[in-house]
N, C-alpha and C positions, 0 to 999 in steps of 0.2 A: 490461434497460437502466438502465446506474446515469446516470443523469444531473449534473451538475456544474455550475457555473460562475471562466470565470474574469475577474480582476481584479486591477488591481498587478503584474501580467506571472506571472502564473499559474496555474493549472486546477487545481483543489479539485476531488473529488468526497467524500462524507458515503462513509462505512462505517460498519457495528458489525461488532463486531473482539469476540467471543469465547472465554475463554477455556474448558480444559477439560470447568471443573464448573458446568459454567452460566451463570457470573456472563457480561452485556457494557455495552459499553460505544460511545458513536460518536465518531466522528472524521472530518475532514477532513484526508484526509493529497492531497500534493500530490503532482503526478502529475508525476514525473524519471524525464525517459528517461536519463539519464546511468548507475543505480541499478539494475544487473539483478536482482536482487534481486526476492527480494515488494513485502514490509513492512517500515520501524519506526514505532516508537515510542521515547516515549520513556518511560526508565524509571519513570516513576509512574503511569500507564497498565498496563507490564508490571509494576506489582507491584499494585494495584488487580484485576488479570485473575485473579491468582495463572499467571502460564502457566508451561507445563512444559515444565524449559528444555532445550536440545536437545547446546549443544555450548561453544566457541567458533569464529570465524571468523577470516578477515581478507580486508580489503580495503582500495584507493586509494579516499580519495574527489577530490573536486573538485581540492583544491591537491594534490592529484600525492604524498600523505603517505600511509603505513603504517599504518591502524587496524586495533586488535585489539577485535569481537565479540561477548558475550552474543548466544548466540540460541534464541529462543525457539516453545515447537509454540502455533500460535493458527488462529481458525474465523472466518474473512472470509464475510456473507456478501454474496451475490456475484452481483448479481439475483435469480437466484429461483433460487438453486443453495444450499450453506454447501461453504465450502473451509478445506481441515485450508494452511496453511504454515505457513512458515518467517519470524518477526516477529529482526529486529536491534532490539538496543536502543543505542541513542541519547541525546545531550542535546539532536537539537532536533528537531520538530513532528515528526508520522507523515510517512513518501516513499511513492505509490507507484512500486512500480520495474517494468520492461517485464517480468518474468514472469507480473505479475497480467498485465498485461492477452495474454500469446499468449493467438492461437487469435481474439481479440480483432482487430477496428477500432476506431478510437480519431480522434474526431473533436473540436475546437478553432476555435471562432467565435472570433480572435484580436482582441476591443476588448472595453472593461467593459464587464461584464456576459454576453460570451459564452457560449452557451450551451458545456459538454460534455458530452459522446457518448463511454458504451463499448458496445459489442455488439454477442452474440456474430456471428460469420458462418456468414451464416443458407443460407451455400451451396459448395461441399467442393472452395474456393481455395488449393493448394497453399498 
């Protein structure tokens, strides 16, 4: 189970992100259900971890404009497992997208200091 907190109208969860060479860094990622990818990280974190470049991708962002992003590979410590995911390098704070939430259940208590939990489904729901 992954636990975070809801404050200032944002749900955040702590994550450990690891480069393919083993370097790692903790980040606090904002849950963004409008983001269909896995994770965004600031360029500084991508550079610090020396993430492996995958290529470029484009996406329509919240204001409706089309942006091109450099995409990298990283390992995210996700509960009790390691997941190899695609990371879009951005100028913003880390964002956790819905691709990371697939096959999981998200619960947010929408009050200051409210608990955020992400848990893998324990049954065979579709």
